[in-house]
C-alpha positions as CSV (number, residue, x, y, z in Angstrom):
1,M,-198.4,-6.8,-41.6
2,S,-198.2,-9.6,-44.2
3,D,-194.8,-10.8,-45.5
4,A,-196.0,-10.1,-49.1
5,S,-196.9,-6.4,-48.2
6,E,-193.6,-5.8,-46.5
7,L,-191.6,-7.3,-49.3
8,A,-193.6,-5.3,-51.9
9,R,-192.9,-2.1,-49.9
10,R,-189.2,-2.9,-49.6
11,L,-189.0,-3.5,-53.3
12,A,-190.9,-0.3,-54.0
13,R,-188.2,1.7,-52.2
14,E,-185.8,0.3,-54.8
15,A,-188.2,0.4,-57.7
16,E,-185.7,1.6,-60.3
17,A,-183.1,-1.0,-59.3
18,V,-185.8,-3.7,-59.5
19,C,-186.8,-2.6,-63.0
20,R,-183.2,-2.4,-64.2
21,H,-182.6,-5.9,-62.9
22,Y,-185.8,-7.7,-63.9
23,L,-187.1,-5.5,-66.8
24,S,-183.7,-4.9,-68.4
25,N,-185.2,-4.6,-71.9
26,G,-187.0,-1.4,-70.8
27,R,-185.8,2.1,-70.0
28,R,-186.5,5.0,-67.7
29,Q,-188.7,7.8,-69.0
30,G,-189.3,10.6,-66.4
31,R,-190.9,9.0,-63.3
32,Y,-191.7,5.7,-65.0
33,W,-190.0,2.6,-66.3
34,L,-191.3,1.6,-69.7
35,V,-191.1,-1.9,-71.2
36,G,-193.2,-4.1,-73.6
37,D,-194.9,-6.4,-71.0
38,I,-194.4,-8.1,-67.7
39,G,-192.3,-10.8,-69.5
40,N,-189.6,-8.2,-70.2
41,T,-190.4,-8.0,-74.0
42,P,-188.9,-4.8,-75.5
43,G,-191.6,-2.1,-76.0
44,R,-193.5,0.6,-74.3
45,S,-196.9,-0.8,-73.3
46,L,-196.2,-1.5,-69.6
47,F,-195.1,1.3,-67.3
48,V,-193.9,1.0,-63.7
49,R,-194.2,4.0,-61.3
50,L,-190.7,4.7,-59.9
51,H,-191.7,7.2,-57.2
52,T,-194.8,7.7,-55.0
53,S,-196.9,10.6,-56.2
54,S,-200.5,11.8,-56.2
55,K,-201.1,9.2,-59.0
56,G,-200.2,6.3,-56.7
57,P,-197.4,4.5,-54.9
58,A,-194.0,3.5,-56.3
59,G,-193.7,0.0,-57.6
60,K,-197.2,-0.2,-59.1
61,W,-197.4,-1.1,-62.8
62,T,-200.0,-1.1,-65.5
63,D,-200.0,-2.7,-68.9
64,A,-201.8,-0.3,-71.2
65,A,-202.3,-3.0,-73.8
66,T,-204.2,-5.4,-71.7
67,G,-205.3,-3.5,-68.6
68,E,-203.3,-5.8,-66.3
69,H,-201.8,-4.2,-63.2
70,G,-199.9,-5.2,-60.1
71,D,-196.8,-4.7,-58.0
72,L,-193.1,-5.5,-58.1
73,L,-193.6,-9.0,-56.7
74,D,-195.6,-9.8,-59.8
75,I,-192.7,-8.7,-61.9
76,V,-190.2,-10.8,-60.0
77,A,-192.5,-13.8,-60.4
78,A,-193.1,-13.3,-64.1
79,T,-189.5,-12.6,-65.2
80,C,-188.1,-15.5,-63.1
81,G,-190.8,-18.0,-64.0
82,L,-191.8,-18.5,-60.4
83,H,-195.2,-19.9,-59.3
84,S,-195.4,-20.1,-55.5
85,F,-195.2,-17.2,-53.1
86,R,-192.4,-19.0,-51.3
87,E,-190.2,-19.0,-54.4
88,V,-191.1,-15.3,-55.2
89,A,-190.3,-14.3,-51.6
90,E,-187.0,-16.0,-51.6
91,E,-186.0,-14.4,-54.9
92,A,-187.1,-10.9,-53.6
93,R,-185.1,-11.3,-50.4
94,R,-182.1,-12.5,-52.4
95,F,-182.3,-9.3,-54.6
96,L,-182.7,-7.0,-51.6
97,K,-179.5,-8.4,-50.0
98,L,-177.5,-7.7,-53.2
99,P,-175.0,-4.8,-53.1
100,R,-176.2,-2.1,-55.5
101,W,-173.4,-2.7,-58.0
102,Q,-174.6,-6.3,-58.4
103,R,-178.2,-5.3,-59.2
104,E,-177.9,-5.9,-62.9
105,P,-179.7,-8.6,-64.9
106,T,-178.5,-12.0,-63.8
107,I,-181.3,-14.2,-65.1
108,D,-181.4,-15.9,-68.5
109,L,-184.1,-13.8,-70.1
110,Q,-184.3,-15.9,-73.2
111,A,-185.0,-19.0,-71.1
112,A,-187.5,-17.1,-69.0
113,Q,-189.6,-16.2,-72.1
114,G,-192.3,-18.5,-73.3
115,P,-195.8,-19.2,-71.9
116,R,-195.5,-16.2,-69.6
117,D,-195.0,-13.8,-72.5
118,S,-198.1,-15.2,-74.2
119,K,-200.3,-15.0,-71.1
120,A,-201.5,-11.4,-71.8
121,A,-201.9,-12.2,-75.5
122,H,-204.1,-15.2,-74.6
123,R,-206.2,-13.1,-72.3
124,L,-206.7,-10.3,-74.8
125,F,-207.6,-12.6,-77.6
126,A,-210.1,-14.5,-75.3
127,M,-211.7,-11.2,-74.3
128,A,-212.3,-10.2,-77.9
129,Q,-215.4,-11.2,-79.8
130,P,-216.0,-12.8,-83.2
131,L,-215.8,-10.4,-86.2
132,S,-219.2,-10.9,-87.6
133,G,-221.3,-7.8,-87.4
134,T,-218.6,-5.7,-85.8
135,L,-216.5,-2.7,-86.8
136,G,-213.7,-5.1,-87.5
137,E,-215.8,-6.7,-90.3
138,V,-216.5,-3.2,-91.7
139,Y,-212.8,-2.4,-91.7
140,L,-211.9,-5.5,-93.7
141,R,-214.7,-5.1,-96.2
142,G,-213.7,-1.5,-96.6
143,R,-210.3,-2.7,-97.7
144,G,-211.9,-5.2,-100.2
145,I,-211.2,-8.2,-98.0
146,D,-213.7,-11.0,-97.5
147,P,-213.9,-11.3,-93.6
148,L,-214.8,-15.0,-93.9
149,V,-211.2,-15.9,-94.8
150,S,-209.9,-14.6,-91.4
151,T,-212.3,-16.1,-88.9
152,D,-209.7,-18.3,-87.1
153,A,-207.1,-15.7,-86.4
154,L,-208.9,-12.4,-86.1
155,R,-211.3,-11.0,-83.5
156,F,-212.7,-7.6,-82.5
157,H,-212.4,-5.7,-79.2
158,P,-214.7,-2.6,-78.8
159,R,-212.5,-0.9,-76.1
160,C,-208.9,-2.0,-76.4
161,Y,-206.3,-0.1,-74.4
162,Y,-204.0,2.3,-76.2
163,R,-201.2,4.4,-74.7
164,P,-199.8,7.2,-76.9
165,D,-196.0,7.4,-77.1
166,D,-194.2,9.4,-74.5
167,T,-197.1,9.5,-72.1
168,T,-198.6,7.4,-69.4
169,Q,-202.2,8.4,-70.4
170,V,-204.3,5.4,-71.4
171,E,-207.1,5.6,-74.0
172,T,-209.5,3.0,-75.4
173,W,-210.3,2.5,-79.1
174,P,-212.0,-0.3,-81.0
175,A,-209.4,-2.7,-82.4
176,L,-208.9,-5.6,-84.7
177,I,-207.1,-8.3,-82.7
178,A,-204.9,-10.8,-84.4
179,A,-203.4,-13.9,-82.8
180,V,-199.7,-14.5,-83.4
181,T,-199.0,-18.2,-83.3
182,N,-196.1,-20.6,-83.7
183,V,-196.1,-23.6,-86.1
184,N,-198.0,-25.7,-83.7
185,G,-200.8,-23.1,-83.4
186,R,-200.0,-21.9,-79.9
187,I,-200.6,-18.2,-79.3
188,T,-197.3,-16.4,-78.6
189,G,-198.3,-12.8,-79.1
190,I,-201.0,-10.4,-80.4
191,H,-201.3,-7.7,-83.0
192,R,-203.7,-4.8,-82.6
193,T,-205.0,-2.5,-85.3
194,W,-206.9,0.3,-83.7
195,L,-209.9,1.4,-85.8
196,D,-211.8,4.6,-86.4
197,P,-215.0,4.3,-84.4
198,D,-216.8,6.3,-87.1
199,G,-216.3,3.6,-89.6
200,Y,-214.2,3.1,-92.7
201,D,-212.8,6.1,-94.7
202,D,-210.4,6.1,-97.6
203,R,-208.1,8.8,-96.1
204,R,-207.0,6.6,-93.1
205,L,-208.1,3.3,-94.6
206,G,-210.3,2.8,-91.5
207,K,-207.6,3.1,-88.9
208,A,-208.0,5.2,-85.7
209,P,-206.7,8.8,-85.8
210,I,-203.8,8.1,-83.5
211,D,-200.0,8.1,-84.1
212,T,-199.4,4.4,-84.0
213,P,-202.6,2.5,-84.9
214,R,-200.8,-0.8,-85.2
215,R,-198.8,-2.5,-82.4
216,A,-197.7,-6.0,-81.6
217,M,-196.6,-7.6,-78.4
218,G,-195.3,-11.0,-77.3
219,D,-192.9,-13.5,-78.9
220,L,-193.0,-12.6,-82.6
221,L,-189.7,-13.9,-84.0
222,G,-190.4,-16.9,-86.2
223,N,-194.1,-16.7,-85.6
224,A,-197.0,-15.1,-87.5
225,V,-200.7,-14.4,-87.8
226,R,-201.6,-17.7,-89.6
227,F,-204.7,-18.3,-91.7
228,G,-205.5,-22.0,-92.4
229,N,-203.6,-25.2,-91.6
230,V,-200.4,-25.7,-93.5
231,D,-199.6,-29.0,-95.2
232,D,-197.3,-28.8,-98.2
233,V,-198.0,-25.3,-99.5
234,L,-197.9,-21.9,-97.7
235,A,-198.0,-18.2,-98.8
236,A,-196.2,-15.8,-96.6
237,G,-195.8,-12.0,-96.5
238,E,-195.5,-9.0,-94.2
239,G,-198.9,-7.4,-93.5
240,I,-202.2,-8.9,-92.3
241,E,-204.2,-7.0,-95.0
242,T,-201.7,-8.1,-97.7
243,M,-202.1,-11.7,-96.9
244,L,-205.9,-11.5,-96.5
245,S,-206.1,-9.8,-99.9
246,L,-204.4,-12.9,-101.4
247,R,-206.6,-15.2,-99.3
248,T,-209.7,-13.4,-100.6
249,V,-209.0,-14.9,-104.0
250,L,-207.0,-18.0,-102.7
251,P,-209.4,-18.9,-99.8
252,S,-208.1,-22.4,-99.3
253,M,-204.4,-21.6,-99.5
254,P,-202.7,-21.5,-96.0
255,M,-201.1,-18.1,-95.4
256,A,-198.9,-16.4,-92.8
257,A,-198.5,-12.6,-92.0
258,A,-195.2,-12.1,-90.3
259,L,-196.0,-8.4,-89.5
260,S,-192.7,-6.9,-90.6
261,A,-189.9,-7.3,-93.0
262,N,-187.5,-8.5,-90.4
263,H,-189.9,-11.1,-89.0
264,L,-190.8,-12.3,-92.5
265,A,-187.1,-13.1,-93.1
266,A,-187.1,-15.2,-89.9
267,L,-190.5,-17.0,-90.4
268,L,-190.6,-20.6,-89.3
269,W,-192.7,-23.3,-91.2
270,P,-193.7,-26.9,-90.5
271,A,-191.5,-29.8,-91.6
272,S,-194.2,-30.9,-94.1
273,L,-193.8,-27.8,-96.3
274,R,-192.7,-28.4,-99.8
275,R,-193.5,-25.1,-101.5
276,L,-193.4,-21.5,-100.2
277,Y,-195.0,-18.5,-102.0
278,V,-193.5,-15.2,-100.8
279,A,-195.6,-12.1,-101.2
280,V,-193.1,-9.3,-102.0
281,D,-193.8,-5.8,-100.7
282,A,-192.5,-3.3,-103.3
283,D,-189.9,-1.5,-101.2
284,P,-186.2,-2.2,-100.4
285,A,-187.0,-3.8,-97.1
286,G,-189.7,-6.0,-98.6
287,H,-187.4,-7.2,-101.4
288,A,-184.6,-7.9,-98.9
289,A,-186.9,-9.8,-96.6
290,A,-188.4,-11.9,-99.4
291,K,-184.9,-12.7,-100.7
292,A,-183.7,-13.8,-97.3
293,L,-186.8,-16.0,-96.6
294,A,-186.5,-17.6,-100.1
295,A,-182.9,-18.4,-99.5
296,R,-183.7,-20.1,-96.2
297,A,-186.4,-22.1,-97.9
298,V,-184.2,-23.3,-100.7
299,E,-181.5,-24.3,-98.3
300,A,-184.1,-26.3,-96.4
301,G,-185.2,-28.1,-99.6
302,V,-188.4,-26.1,-100.0
303,D,-189.3,-24.5,-103.4
304,A,-189.6,-20.7,-103.1
305,I,-191.7,-18.7,-105.5
306,A,-192.1,-14.9,-105.4
307,L,-195.5,-13.3,-105.8
308,S,-195.3,-9.7,-107.1
309,S,-198.0,-7.0,-106.8
310,R,-198.6,-4.3,-109.4
311,L,-198.6,-1.6,-106.7
312,K,-197.0,-1.4,-103.3
313,D,-198.7,-4.5,-102.0
314,F,-201.6,-6.9,-102.7
315,N,-204.1,-4.9,-100.7
316,D,-203.3,-1.9,-102.9
317,D,-203.9,-4.1,-105.9
318,L,-207.2,-5.5,-104.6
319,R,-208.6,-2.1,-103.8
320,A,-207.4,-0.5,-107.0
321,F,-208.2,-3.2,-109.5
322,G,-210.7,-5.6,-107.8
323,A,-210.7,-9.3,-106.9
324,T,-211.2,-10.6,-110.5
325,S,-208.2,-8.7,-111.7
326,L,-206.1,-9.9,-108.8
327,R,-207.1,-13.4,-109.4
328,E,-206.1,-13.1,-113.1
329,A,-202.7,-11.7,-112.1
330,L,-202.0,-14.5,-109.6
331,S,-203.0,-17.2,-112.1
332,G,-199.9,-16.4,-114.1
333,Q,-197.6,-16.5,-111.0
334,L,-198.8,-19.7,-109.4
335,L,-197.7,-23.1,-110.6
336,P,-200.4,-24.6,-112.7
337,D,-201.3,-27.3,-110.2
338,D,-201.6,-24.7,-107.4
339,A,-203.6,-22.4,-109.6
340,A,-206.1,-25.2,-110.2
341,R,-206.0,-26.2,-106.5
342,F,-206.3,-22.9,-104.8
343,L,-207.7,-20.1,-107.0
344,D,-211.3,-19.2,-106.2
345,V,-213.1,-20.1,-109.5
346,T,-216.3,-18.3,-108.3
347,L,-214.5,-15.0,-109.1
348,A,-214.2,-16.0,-112.8
């Protein structure tokens, strides 16, 4: 019997204690422990079996977002940032010797995050294919977006894992895959938009008929789905479709989609930035996030200028009024030099 197998079995007998200790950002649900990923990110994509059953032995885990699976030794290695089996075995033995009352999180989870959290995101993005000729391209065109403005950050996966809420069942749906990156271009997370395999329809705007057709995982705070290389000017907003709608008529302006109002308020930018355009979603959370981001920009010596849509967001504007109308509306909101520099004159 190998040392690894024996340690894995001993950990499996204490599966819930292992999860509470190393996956402290998760929670128990029925016979499973749910968490975002093997790096202990909050969420519900990864599930660990807490008890042996007809479905398999205790201690086995599966990440429904990526298809990764393994045992509790993998979780010990990932959350502690360990690379050799010797280190993992020492940590596992240390844990097994702890009294039960000491089996609470003792590692610095913030320090443990980083490349490990982005590993699954890197893998999923690498597994996806270019957009051209795929359902992902159909989806973007259905929303009035030019797919050519998104080639660096977006890909398509024909069978991306999806796990419905409150279940361990795993489904597969086609998905638009977006890379979340930091200011240096390193992938830190991933965003998935599951798509209707039957194509685009106006009722669901092309998204799959599931409860949560959009999900993100990984290190998101301060990071974004980024389109183009930033120098002195950047446009930032919440949604991917919102920013791609702007980029359809401003194809050379660098843009960032922060994915939510809270993340927009915390967005990071390079030191070279001099002017920040903030796309404001027309709801209370959108206004609050835009205000917070603009205040941070001004404090950092960056000019902040709001971009306001006529409807709820700029994709609504693009679909309702068309690219030419959106271009005309933006021409009055951009500074004259930026209008001349970035607006797509071919739409005139």
